[in-house]
N, C-alpha and C positions, 0 to 999 in steps of 0.2 A: 533729458527731462524725464520725470517719472511718468508712467502710464496713467492717463486720466482715469478717475473712478467712474464706473458705469453701473447703473442700477441693474438688479437681476443678474442674469448670466449664469455660466456653468458653476461658479462657486456656490451660488444659492441652490442650484439643483443638487449639487453634491451634499450641501449642508442638510437639505431636506431628506435626502436619501440616508445620510448618516443618522439623523434624528429618528427616522422611521426604523432603521436597523436596530438602534438601541432599544426601542420599545417593542420591536417585533414587526416584521413586514406584514404578517397575517393580521395582527391586531390593528396596525395602522390602516391597512386596506379595509378592514371591517368597519372601522370608525369613519373613514372618509367616504365610503360608498353607501353606508346606511342612509335611509331617508330621514336625516336629521339636519336641522339648520346649523350652519357653521357657528361656533360659539365665539368667534373673534369679531370682526367689524360688521357693521350693519349694511354692507353693500348688497347682499342678497344671494348667497350660495346655499344650496341644500333645500331640504323640505321634500315635498312629494315629487318634484321633478328629478330627484336623485342627489346624492351627497355631493357630487362634483359637477353639478349643473346649476346655473343661476336661474333667476326667475324669468329670464328671456329665453331659456332653453339652451344657452351656450354650454358646450362640453368640449374638453374638460375645463372646468372653472375652479381652480384650486390655487392656493398660494402658500408661501412660507408661513404666513400668520396662522393659517388653518392647521398646519402640521405642528407648529409650536404650541398652539392651544391644546391640540389633542395629546401632545406629548406629556403634559402634566396629568391629564385624566387617566392615562393608561399606565401610570406608575404603580408600583407595588404599594401595599399598605405600610405605614410607618410603624415600626416595632414599638410596643408600649414602653419598652425600656428607654427608648429615646424620648418619648413624649413626657416621661415622668422625671427627666433631669431637672435640676434646679433652673428656675427662670433665668438666673444669671448666666447659665451656660447657653440657653437658647438665645439670649439677647446678644451673644457674641457672633451669631450667624447673621449674614446679610440677607436681603430679600431673595436673591437667587438661591442661596443655600437653603433657606426655609422652604421655599416653593418646591425645591427638588429633593426634600427629604422623602417625599412620597405622598400618597393619598392618606387623608385622615379617615379612619375606618371604625373609630369608637368614640363615644361621647367623652368629653373631658370636663373636669370641674376643678376650679381653683377656689377654695373657700376664702372668705374674708381673712386677710392677714397671712394667708399661706404663701409659701415661696416656690410652689411647683404645682403642676397639674396632676390630677389623679384620674384614673379611669372610673367611669360611673355607668351603670346600666341605663337603658332607655327610659324605663318607667320612673326610676328615681330622678333622672335628669328632667323629665317633663314635669314631675311633681314639684321639683325644686323651682323650675321656671315659673310655674303657676303660683307658688307661694311667694316668690320674690316680687312678681308683678302685682299680686293682690295687695302687697304691702306698700305699693306705690300709688300715689294719686295720679290719675290719667294725664292731667295737664303737666305733670313733672316727668314725662316720658317722651321718647320719640322713636319712630319706626323708620328704617332706612332700607332701601333696596338698590343693588347695583343693576346695571343693564343686562346682566347675564341671565337673571331669573326669568321664568316663563310668565306669560300673561295670566295663567291660572294661579300661580303662586302669588304674583303681585296683587291680583284682585282680592285674594283672601287676606293678605297682609293689610291692605288699606281698609278692608271691611272690618277686620278684627279691631284695628286701632280705633276706627270711628265708632263702632258699636260699643267699645269699652269706654270711650269718652274723650278722645283726643283727635285733633286734626294735624298734629305734629307728624306728618307723613311726608317723607322725602325720597327722592331718587338722585342718582349721580348727575343728572342733567343740570342741577343747580351749580355744579362746578365745571360745566362744559358748555352746553348749547342753550341754556335757558334764555340767554340774550337773543337768540334766534327766534324763539317762540314769541317773545315780547315784541321784538322789532318787526317781525312779519305781521303780528296781530294788528299793529297800528296802521300798517300800510295796505295789506291785502286781505286782512281778516282771518288768516289761518297761519298756524305756526310751524307747518311742516313743508316738505318738498312739494312743489307744484308740478313736477315732472315725474314720469315713470322711467324705468331703466331703458326701455326701447327708445325714449326720446334722445338718448345719447347716440343712437345710431341714425337719428334724423337731423341732428344739428350740424352746422358747418362752422361753428365758433363756440369756444368755451373760455370763460375766465376761471382760473383756479386761484383763489385768494386766501392768503394766510393759512395754507395747508401744505402738507408734504405727503401726498398719497403714495408716492413711491415706497415710503416706509410704512405708512399706516393703513393704506387701502390699496395694496399692490394690484389687485384685479382691476381697479379703476384705470390703471395705466393702459390696459388693453383698449379701453374706450377712447382714451386720448389719442392713442396711436391710430385708431380707426378714423378719427376726425382728420388727422394729418393725411392718412391714406386717401381720403376723399377730397383732398385739396383744401381742407379747412384750416382754421387757425386755433392754436392752443396758446393762450396768453397766461403766463404765471406772474402773480404779484406776491412777492414774498421778500422779506429783508435779506434772507440768505439764498444764495444760488446752490440749490440742492442737486447733487449729481444725478440722482434718479429721475429728476424732472427735466433734466437737460437731455440725457440719453439713457435708454433702458434696453437691456437685452432680454427680450420676452421669451420665456421658456417654451411657449406654445409655437414659436416660429423658429424653424431651423435656420432660416436665412438671418434672422435677427441675432441668433446665438453665434453664428459663424462669422458674421461681419462686424461683431463688436457692439451691436445694439442699434436701435432706431432712435432718431431724433424725436423728442417729445415736444418740448416748448418751441413754438415758432417765434415768440417774443417773451422777454423776461424783464420785469421792472423790480428794482430792489429799493423800496422806500425805507426811510428811517422807521424804527419801531415807534408805534403810537401815532403815526401820521395817516392812518387809514382814511379818516373822514376827509382830510385834505386831498388825498389821492382821488377819492370818489368825486369830490367837487371839481378837481382838475379835469378828470375824464368827462364829467358832465359839461363843464365849460367848453371843452374842445369839441364835443359832439352835438352841441346845441344846434348847429347848422343842419344836422341830419335828423333832428327831432321829428317824430311821427305825429304831426299836428292832428290828423284825423283820429288816431287812436286816443291821444290825450284829450281831445274835445269830447269824444263819445264815451270814454270809459274811465276817466279819472277826475279827481277834484284837487284843488290847491296848487295848480301849476303856476299861476301868476306869482304867488309868494315864493315858490321854489325858484322860478326864473330870476326874480329880483335878487334873491340871496346869492345865486350863482354869479350873476353879473356884478354884484357888489364885492365878491371875493376876488382879490387881485392875484395876478399871476406871480407877482413878487412874493406874496405871502404863501402861496401854494408851493413854489419852488423852495422857499426858505424852510418850510416845515417838513417837506417830504424828502429833500435832498435830491429830487428828480428835476431834470431840465424840462422846461415847457415843451421843447421839441420832442422829447421822449413820450410825454403824455399825449401830445397831439398825434404822434405816430401810431400809438396803440388805439387811440380814439378813432383814427382813420380806419384801422382794421375793423373795429367794432361797427363803424358806420356802414361798412360794406357787407356786413354779415346778413345772410338770409334768415337764419334761425340761430339764436344764441342762448346758451345756458350759463348761468352764474353759479359756481360751486365755491364754497368757503368752509373753513375750519375754525379752530379755536384761536388762530392768530387774529381773527376778527372779533370773537366774542369775549376773550379774556382781557377785557379792558374796562376801566371805570365808565366808559361810554360805549360799551359793547352793543347795546340796543341801537344806538344812533348809527354805528357802523353798518349794522344790518339794514336799518331803514334806508340808508343811502345806496346800498346795493339794490334794494327794491326800487328806489327812485331812478337809478340808472337803467334798470330793465324797463320800467314804464316809459321812460323818456323816448325809447325807440320802439315801443310796442312789442318788446321781446318777452312777453308773458301772456298766457291765455290762449295758446295755440300749440299744436303738436311740434315738438322739436325745440321749444323755447321755454325758458322759465328759470326757477330758482331751486337750488339744490344744496341744502346744508349737509355737509359730510359728517354723518353721525359715526361715533366711535363704536360703542358696544353693540352687540348683535340684536339686543332687544330693548335698548334704552328708550326708543321711541314708543314701543308697545307698552312698556311699563308706565309711561306718562299717559298714553291713550286710555288705559283701563283704570286710572285714578290714583296712582301712587304719587300724589302731590298734595301740598297743604291746602289748596283751594280748588274745589270742584265747581263746575258749572251748575247754576241753580237747577237747570233741568235734570242733570244727572243726579244731584242730591235728592231731588223730589222723587225721581223714579226709584232710587235705592230705598228710600223710606217706604214707599208704597209697596215695593216688591217684598219687603221683609216685615212690614208692619211695625216699624220702629221709628223712633225720633233720634236723629243724629245731631251732634254738636254743630251749631251754626257758626258762620264766620270762618276766617282762615286760620290755619295753624302757622307754626314757625317754619321758615325755610331752613336749609341745611346750616348755613352760617349762623343764623339766629339760634338754632338749637345748640350749636357748638359754643356760642357766646354764653348762652344760658347755662350750659354745663360748666363752663369756667367759673361762672358766678355761684356755682353750687346749687343751681335750680333744677337740675335734671337728676333723677334718682335711678332711672332705668332706661336702657336702650336695647331695641331689637334690631340687629344689623344682619340683613340677608345678603350675603355675598359681598364682593368688593373689598376694599381696604381703606376705609374712611380715614383712619389715622394718617396714612401717608398721602392721601389725596388732598388733605387740608393744606392751605398755605400756613406759613409761620409754624415750623415744626415744634418749636418750644411751646407755643400756644396750644397746639394740638395735643402734645404730651400732657400738659396740665389739664386741659378741658376733659379729655377722655379719662384721665386718671381720677377725676372727681365724681364720675358716675358710679353710683353705689352698686348697681347690678348691670352687667352687660351679657346679652345673649347673642352669640355669633352662629350663623348658619354658613357652612363653608365646605369646600372639597379639599382644600390644602391649607397649610399654615402660611401666614405672612407676618410681617413685622407688627402689624396692628394687633395681632393676637398675643404678642409678648411684650410690647411697649405700650405705655399709656394705659395699662390695665389697673393701676392703682392698688389700693388695699382692699377693694371690694370683692364681691363674688363675681366670678366669670364662668360662664358655661359655653362650651364650644360643641356644636352638634354637627356631625358629618352628614353631608347631603349627597344625593345622586347627581352625577353630571347629566347634562341634557340627554345624551344618548343612552343613559341608564334609567331614565324615568320609567316608572312602572306602567304608566299610561301615556298616551300621546299628549303633547303640549304644543302651544302655539307661540310664535314670535312675529314681530313686525319689522320689516326692513326699513331703511332710510327712504325708500320709495313708496311708503304707505302700503306695502304688500304683506299680507298676513300669510305666514307659512305654517305648515303642520309638521311637527317632528314626531316620529314614531316611538323613539325611546326603545326600551326592551333589552338592551345589552346588559348582561349581568357580570359584574366584576368583583363586588364585595357584598358580604352578608350584613355588615354592620351599618350600612348607610340607608337613609330614608329620603323620600321626596320632600322638598320644602313645603309643599301644600299639605301633606300629611302631618308634618310637624306643627304647622300653624293651626291646623284644625284640632289637633290634640291639645295644643296650648289654649285655644279658645274655649274648649270644653272645661278645662281646669280654671280658666280665668273668669268665665261667665257661665257657670252651670245654670241651666234653665233658660238660656237665651232663646228668644223667638227665632233666631237664625239657626237653621239646622246645619251646623258645621260637620256633623257626621255625614250628611248627604254630600257635602262638598269634598269628601274624600274621593268622590267620583268626578273626574275632570269634566266629563260631559255636563254634569250639573252646574259646575262653575261657568262653563262656556255658555250654557243656556241663560244663566243669570246675566252675564256680560252682554249677550245679544239683546236682552230685554232692556238693559239699563243704559248702555253706551251707544249714542247715535253713530251710525256708520259701521257698527260691528255686528249687524244682524246675521251676516254670513257665518259667524262663529258657531251658531246654534247646532248645526249638523255637519260641521267640517270633518269630524272624524268618520262620518258615514259617507258623505258625498265625496270627500277627498278633494274638494274644490277650494283651492287657495284663491285669495281675492284681494283687490285693492279696497282700502277703507273708503266707504262711500263718501263722496263730497270733497275729497282732498285734491285729486288731480285737477288741473286747470288747463283744459284743452280748448276752452272757449273763454273769451274775455269777460267773464262774469266773476266778480270778486266776492268774497264771503263777508261783505260789509252790509250794513242796513240797506243801502241803495244799490248794491252790486257794483260800486265803483271803487277803484283804487285811490289811495290817498298819497299825494306827494307830501312829504314831511320836511319841515325846515328846522335844522339844528345848527347851533353855533359851533365853531371850532373850539376844541377844549383848550384849557390853559397850556402854554408851552412849558415843558418840564425843564427846569433850570440845570439839572444834572447833565454832564456831558455823556455819561454812559447809562443806557437803559438795558435792563436784563429781560430776556425772554426765556422761559423754560421750554425745553424741547424734549421730544422722545427720540430714542435711537431706533435703528432698523431692527435691533434685537430685543425689543420689548413691546408689550401691549399694556397700555395704561400704566399701572404701578408694577406689573409683573415683568421681571427682568429675565430674559432667556439667554442673552449673551452679554459678556462684560464689555466687549468692544463694539464700535459702530462701523460696520463694513462700508456703509455708504458715505461716511465722512472720514475716509482714510484710516480706519482702524483706531480711532480715538477712544480712550477709555472714559469711564463715567466720571472721572474727576477732572476732565478737560473743560476748559472755559475758552470759548471761541470768540475772537475779535478780528477786526480788519487789521491787516499788517501795519497800516499807517497809524492806527490807534496804539498798537504796541510800541512802535518806534517813537511816537510822540511822548511816551511814558518811560523811555529808556529801557524798554523790554524787548526780548526777542522770543521767537517760537521756542517753546520748551522750558521757559523759566517757570519756577514755582513761586506762587504768590498766595496772598490771602485776599478774598473778595468779601466786601462788607456792604450791608445796607443798613437802614434805620431799624431793621427788624432782626438781623442776625448776621452771622459771619461764617464763611467757609474757609478753613485753613488748608494749606498744602494742596492747592489746586494748580494745575498746569495750564498756562496760557498757550493757545495755539492760534496761528494765523489762519484765517478762513475767509472765504469770499462772502462777506456779510456787509451790510450798509455801515458806513462810518457812524460811530457813536452807539453801536449796538453790541450787546454781549449775549452769547448763547451759553446756557448751562443745562445739564440734564435734570429732568423731573424723574423721580421725586426728590433726589438728593438736594437740589437747589431750592426746594421749597422753604428751607430755613431762612432764605433771604426775602421771601415774598410776604407782604403784609396781609392783614385780614380785611382791609377796606374792600367794599363791593360796589358794583354798579348799582345805583340807588333803585333802578327799576327792575332789573332781573335778579339782583342779589348775587351776581357772579363775581368772584374774586378776580383781581387783575394779575393773573399769572404771567402776562406777556408785556408788562411795562413797569418794571421796578427800578428806580434809581439805585445805582450801585457805585462803589468806589474800590479801586485797588489800593489797599491800605498798607501793604508791605510786600516785599519782593525778596525772593531768594533765588539767585542764579542757579542754573542747572548744576554748576560745579561747586555750589555751596557758598559762593561769594555774594554778599548782600549787594543789592543795586538800588538805584533811586526809583521813586514812584512819580506819578504825575504831580505837578505843583500843588493842585488843589487838595491833594491827599497827604502831603508830607506832614502836616500837623497831626494827622491821625495815626502816624506810624507808631507801633508799639515799641 
């Protein structure tokens, strides 16, 4: 038998060392130890406690993701001779190759109808951007930010957009955790985590649902191991049995490394894709006997209707939908019933559905059922991806602002801002496809590849007349979908290169201060500076003093006056006091609703998908969001990015075997020449890598959160080519579709 795959371990330590050696041990050490927030996930490393220290003070707190992220920042500049190659040449490079060409260190411009970029100086670039934007009606534009940008840059971006006249302001959360904000808003009145990092050291039970932190939040595994060390329970609910969630060799522990790793999951449920709501109803049904009646009576509303719905949902239907046995659900519910303090953590496996908000609501229902919210060591924890995606939302990079925030902003600057809401990200993309968007300002990220339905994204982005990108490196979105219009790409400072301190917010609502100050390139500028220069060209004579906003302290003082809970931002650069956003943590059972009570919500189970196979897009261990650092996935047995993972029985039922080459098709697109691989995943489920598999995903969204359903796409195996080149049969329902 082959040696089982274990997360972490010596190979990852060696990989990190090799990566650091390539970019220079001195440079790596400087980047990791400086007082700057890690630019990878939102777990909470860096800031004023030190580069390799988390917000609880744990040291060393560093992971492979941190080093991977730093590796792209510390690259040399891309030679201009490379950048000015024909676009047709650049389009032959994949995402990994583009990202690793080096750092962008000079502004680039592609004129309308041009076939390549040309270098342009900063003044000419900014004048061009101002001219192009002035030629655009504000309501025919949109502004977008990734979760990498700082609070300071994000605030200027949204203020510029609104002062100019549009609320078409978006961030990447609309394609990830927006369903969390909506679902928690209806149940507990707040859209973020109710726990702090220290609560993970207080709990004795945790659910990890629809997430793979071994790959995406590696430092979170240390907290899971801590729960096991204290005799607690770690229950994983995920269609795939991920090696790093079963066993993980933690680099901080010599014993763990020597013995081949520590056991992480104490129990593991593998439901069918798309059955999350039925899973939550099944757990609730099984744990009703242990409901906390006193908590429910004192601190919640709507329990009677919730109880009636749970009792009316039969075990037969729950088992049929989930593929889980009643006994398995009752076993896990029994563990939960015995928990003293429980935390619920979840990822995009919960939110990336047409009923993502409802999935989140039922997680909140399950927590309230046993009073596992509103006290230390218990509560709700959405696992945020990017390091400041939560902060970007907090300071207003979203299409709808709270009425109080909008009024404060108008009062602070003596202006009148557009009323009502703007378009969400997908609505902006749909408008672009219809030819209704003339300009887009895209700060960081890779919106082109983050979109579902790659053909749709190519067409929509290509129809935008002028696109302004702010970025540190090139990605496929800079050379694909750019159409015949004008494109301007401006090089920006990385977080640790900022000329002044910046701030970020972790997934635990903790605001951190990054010092910046490292100099690597002469030709890059901070995002906030670029936006302030653009604002002056776009709105000369504006009552908003955008020149003053070139001082980050001025921006933070404005945020502190305008955004409730962010008052501590005003003097953070002087006091160096990082803080939790006021009013977010719930260590007492008082909810952020009108009457202070939580709301049990009742939702019907969604329609059953007729297709036998449902696709979920997944990330590999060697990537972060759309950025690909490694071509193979070490935590899934070295599979490459053209691998499609199914249960062995699903393969044999279709006359296929591990290693066969097939085509995978949905109603939205087709992937040719992919390799099917047997994997421990629930029957009827298919896993393929994001963003490559986005070509199969449709643009339909959850009607409440506007989040696309990346995790539940009906697919078909429409043709097959044996590994030795001999054609083979496909499943009966697909034979008619064979080419």
